[in-house]
Structure formats: structure tokens, C-alpha cells
C-alpha positions as CSV (number, residue, x, y, z in Angstrom):
1,M,105.5,110.2,94.6
2,R,101.7,108.8,95.5
3,A,102.1,110.5,99.0
4,L,103.0,113.8,97.5
5,V,100.1,114.1,95.2
6,V,97.6,113.1,97.8
7,L,99.2,116.0,100.2
8,V,98.9,118.5,97.3
9,L,95.4,117.8,96.7
10,A,94.6,118.0,100.4
11,A,96.5,121.0,101.1
12,A,93.9,123.7,100.2
13,P,90.3,124.2,101.1
14,A,88.1,121.9,99.2
15,H,86.0,123.2,96.1
16,A,83.5,120.5,96.5
17,G,80.4,122.5,95.6
18,S,82.1,124.4,92.6
19,R,80.5,122.2,90.0
20,P,77.5,120.0,91.4
21,Y,76.4,119.4,87.9
22,A,78.2,118.7,84.6
23,F,75.8,120.6,82.2
24,T,74.1,123.3,84.6
25,Q,76.9,125.7,85.5
26,G,77.3,126.1,89.5
27,A,77.5,129.6,91.3
28,E,80.9,128.8,93.1
29,G,83.9,130.6,91.8
30,L,87.6,131.1,92.3
31,A,89.0,133.6,94.5
32,A,91.6,136.3,93.4
33,N,94.8,134.8,92.0
34,E,93.6,131.2,92.2
35,L,94.3,129.0,89.2
36,E,92.6,125.9,88.2
37,L,92.9,123.4,85.3
38,E,89.7,122.2,84.1
39,S,88.9,119.1,81.9
40,W,85.4,118.6,80.3
41,F,84.5,115.2,78.6
42,T,81.1,115.1,76.8
43,Y,79.7,112.5,74.5
44,E,76.4,112.3,72.6
45,N,74.3,109.3,71.2
46,P,72.6,111.0,68.3
47,R,69.0,109.7,67.2
48,G,68.8,107.9,63.7
49,R,72.2,106.4,64.2
50,G,73.6,103.4,65.2
51,T,75.2,102.9,68.7
52,T,78.8,102.9,67.0
53,D,78.3,106.6,65.9
54,L,78.9,108.4,69.0
55,A,80.0,112.1,69.0
56,W,82.2,113.5,71.6
57,D,84.3,116.5,72.5
58,W,86.9,117.4,75.0
59,W,87.7,120.8,76.6
60,L,91.1,121.5,78.2
61,G,92.2,124.9,79.8
62,P,92.7,127.0,82.7
63,V,90.5,129.2,84.9
64,T,91.9,132.1,86.9
65,G,90.4,134.4,89.5
66,I,91.1,137.9,88.5
67,T,89.4,139.3,91.6
68,D,87.2,137.7,94.1
69,H,84.2,138.6,91.8
70,L,85.6,138.1,88.4
71,E,87.2,135.1,86.6
72,A,88.3,134.1,83.1
73,G,89.0,131.0,81.3
74,L,90.4,130.0,78.0
75,F,89.4,126.5,76.6
76,A,90.9,124.3,73.7
77,I,88.0,122.3,72.3
78,F,88.6,119.0,70.6
79,D,85.8,117.6,68.6
80,E,85.1,114.0,67.1
81,P,81.8,114.1,65.3
82,A,80.0,110.9,64.6
83,A,82.1,108.6,62.5
84,G,84.9,111.4,62.2
85,A,88.3,112.1,63.0
86,L,89.4,113.8,66.3
87,S,90.5,117.6,65.5
88,L,91.1,120.7,67.4
89,E,88.0,122.9,66.5
90,E,87.7,126.1,68.5
91,L,88.9,128.2,71.3
92,R,86.3,129.2,73.8
93,L,86.9,132.5,75.9
94,Q,84.9,132.5,79.2
95,V,84.3,135.5,81.5
96,T,82.1,135.1,84.6
97,Y,81.4,138.1,86.8
98,E,79.8,137.7,90.5
99,P,78.1,141.1,91.4
100,W,78.1,140.8,95.1
101,Q,79.9,138.9,98.2
102,R,78.9,135.2,98.5
103,G,76.6,134.7,101.2
104,S,75.4,138.3,101.5
105,H,72.1,137.9,99.7
106,A,69.4,135.2,99.8
107,F,70.8,133.7,96.5
108,E,74.0,133.5,94.6
109,L,74.1,135.1,91.1
110,R,76.8,134.9,88.2
111,I,76.8,136.3,84.8
112,R,78.7,134.4,82.1
113,G,79.8,135.6,78.8
114,E,81.5,133.2,76.3
115,L,83.1,133.8,72.9
116,G,83.9,130.8,70.6
117,V,86.4,131.1,67.4
118,P,86.8,128.2,65.1
119,L,90.3,127.0,64.4
120,Q,89.1,125.1,61.2
121,F,89.2,128.2,58.9
122,V,88.1,126.2,56.0
123,P,86.4,127.3,53.8
124,A,84.9,124.0,54.4
125,G,83.4,125.1,57.8
126,G,83.5,126.5,61.0
127,A,81.1,128.5,63.7
128,Y,81.7,131.7,65.6
129,S,79.7,131.7,68.9
130,A,78.8,134.3,71.5
131,W,77.0,133.4,74.7
132,L,75.3,134.9,77.7
133,T,74.2,133.0,80.8
134,A,72.8,134.0,84.0
135,I,73.5,131.6,86.9
136,V,71.4,131.5,90.1
137,A,71.8,129.0,92.9
138,K,70.3,128.6,96.5
139,Q,71.5,126.8,99.4
140,V,68.8,125.2,101.6
141,G,70.6,123.3,104.1
142,R,72.5,120.4,102.5
143,L,70.4,121.0,99.5
144,D,71.6,122.8,96.7
145,L,69.3,124.4,93.9
146,T,70.7,125.9,90.7
147,A,69.3,127.5,87.6
148,N,70.9,128.5,84.3
149,A,69.0,130.6,81.7
150,G,70.4,132.3,78.7
151,M,71.2,132.2,75.1
152,F,73.8,131.8,72.2
153,V,74.0,132.7,68.7
154,E,76.2,130.7,66.4
155,R,77.4,132.2,62.8
156,E,78.6,129.2,60.6
157,K,80.1,128.9,57.4
158,E,79.8,125.7,55.1
159,M,80.8,124.9,51.5
160,E,77.8,123.6,49.5
161,A,78.1,121.1,46.8
162,S,78.2,123.9,44.1
163,G,81.5,125.3,45.7
164,E,79.9,128.4,47.1
165,I,80.3,129.2,50.9
166,A,76.9,129.4,52.8
167,T,76.7,131.6,56.1
168,E,74.1,130.5,58.8
169,T,73.3,132.8,61.9
170,S,71.2,130.7,64.3
171,P,70.1,132.0,67.7
172,Y,69.3,129.6,70.5
173,T,68.0,129.6,74.0
174,L,69.4,127.5,76.8
175,V,68.0,126.3,80.4
176,G,69.8,124.2,83.0
177,L,67.9,123.1,86.3
178,G,69.6,121.2,89.0
179,A,68.9,119.9,92.5
180,S,71.5,118.0,94.7
181,Y,72.0,116.6,98.1
182,D,75.2,116.9,100.2
183,L,75.8,113.4,101.4
184,G,78.2,114.2,104.1
185,V,81.3,112.5,102.7
186,K,82.4,115.1,100.0
187,L,79.7,113.7,97.9
188,R,76.8,115.3,96.2
189,A,73.9,113.3,94.4
190,G,71.2,114.8,92.4
191,L,69.1,115.3,89.4
192,E,69.8,117.8,86.3
193,A,67.7,119.0,83.5
194,Y,69.0,120.8,80.5
195,S,67.5,122.1,77.1
196,E,68.7,124.0,73.9
197,V,66.0,125.3,71.7
198,K,67.1,126.7,68.2
199,L,64.5,129.6,67.6
200,A,64.9,130.0,63.7
201,E,63.4,126.4,63.1
202,P,61.9,123.3,65.1
203,A,65.2,121.8,66.4
204,N,64.7,121.3,70.1
205,G,66.8,119.2,72.6
206,Y,65.5,118.5,76.2
207,W,67.4,116.1,78.6
208,F,67.0,115.0,82.2
209,G,68.9,112.7,84.4
210,P,71.2,111.8,87.4
211,A,74.1,113.9,88.6
212,I,77.0,113.4,90.9
213,A,79.9,115.3,92.2
214,Y,82.8,114.7,94.6
215,G,85.5,117.2,95.9
216,T,88.3,116.9,98.2
217,G,91.1,119.5,98.9
218,R,92.3,120.8,95.5
219,F,90.4,118.4,93.4
220,W,86.7,118.2,92.4
221,L,84.5,116.1,89.8
222,A,81.3,116.1,88.6
223,G,79.6,114.0,86.3
224,S,75.9,113.7,84.6
225,F,74.1,111.3,82.3
226,L,71.0,112.8,80.6
227,F,68.3,111.2,78.6
228,G,66.6,112.8,75.7
229,L,62.9,113.8,76.1
230,T,62.3,114.4,72.5
231,R,61.8,112.0,69.9
232,E,62.1,114.1,66.6
233,T,64.8,112.2,64.6
234,N,68.2,113.5,64.1
235,T,67.5,116.7,65.9
236,A,68.6,115.9,69.4
237,A,70.8,113.3,71.1
238,K,68.8,110.5,72.6
239,Q,71.6,110.4,75.4
240,M,74.3,112.8,76.7
241,G,77.0,112.3,79.2
242,R,79.6,114.8,80.6
243,V,82.4,114.4,83.1
244,V,84.2,117.6,84.5
245,L,87.0,117.9,86.8
246,G,89.2,120.7,88.2
247,I,92.5,121.0,89.7
248,T,93.5,123.9,91.6
249,I,97.0,124.9,90.8
């Protein structure tokens, strides 16, 4: 059985560069009719809390290549807030478009749109979200340079103590920067920076840290551990970690 699993993972071309980083999205995509199962695991250590109050979420879902330039993914998002209970919180649809053939220009470009729909239809809470991100990448020998720039909007409902339902619409900007080097053994190592800025109020998060990625056959894995660069209490995690893996079916 073990030999069969190894054979399956090695039977297809490697997708080692498809996710060099865990927070910054990469420029590699799936070909037409390819199907991949992805799992994202993220944890945060909030400021102003004890180390036992870690929050984490888990994304699980398929991603498929509709054409060589267009792919779509659908994720179920399970969430456990600090000191809370695990629950299925959201469905997230991703659609990514690559406007030109890979390698035909000096840099790679992908445009990703996302729509999040809450599954906790309260009235106790839940947030709809819409995302738009530009992904740009450049290969210089074994060095990968990737940048993300975009924004998202959350529309959240929450029940107040009075029993009334309050609705808040919050726009954010996001930026991701990554640099990694191919070590030549199906392994990449590098650094990643990521930020989210809430425009309606001073609630900013900036993080920086190491990233590592591995890919062989039908399997790839990426992980990042980022440290918070801001000191505002209760506005941003002081550490964040994420592990993302994909298996081409």
C-alpha cells in the first residue's frame, strides 16, 4: 500500500513551485481538467491574551483547472476562535484568471476573485466577504520573487446586548511579498511579508518571517511562520503560522 501511494505521488509532473509561500499567493496554476485537493491550516496568537488562547482555522476543498488560463476552487472553512469551539463557518469560492501563457512575458500575472458566504446564519453573527487580488511573480534563475496586492470587503452582522442586529461594512487592503530560493532538492526556502490594513479604523497588521516549500510528483507543501511587527494591543496577532498542502488527483 505504501509503495502504491509513493507511485501515485511521483507519477505526474511536480507542482513544487505552485505555492512557494503560505500567505502570499503564488503564480503557478493548474492546467485544464487538472483537479487538486488543498488543505490550509492557519493559527494565530492574539495580542493581549495568554498563550493558551490560540485561534485557528482550517480550509479544505478542491481546485480545478477549467482551462489553461482559468481555475476555480471551493473551500469549506472551519474556525475555532480563541477559547471557542470548532465550527463550520464559511464557504469560500475562488476564481483565478491568468491573462497570458506562462513564460511568454517578463513576469507572470494572475487575478483572483473570491466570495465568502457565512454558514452561521445567526442572527448571532456571520460575515459576507468579497476579495480581489493581483498576483505578480518573477523568476530570476533559482530565485522567485512574488508580490500580491489587493483589497477585500467584509459585511458583518452581530447581535448586540439590546437584542438588535448591528451591520458593519469594513474595507481592507492586503499586501503580500515573498522571496525564495530553489535549493535544488525539491525544496525552496525564503522570507515572506504580509499585511492587512482596515481602512475604516486604525486596525493594522504587519507580519514577517521565514517560508519553506517542498514539492514532488503530485504533492506539494508550503509553510510560513510570521511575527507581528505592530504593537497595538488586541488589533493584530503577535505570531501567525500557516501550512498549505495540495495533492493532484
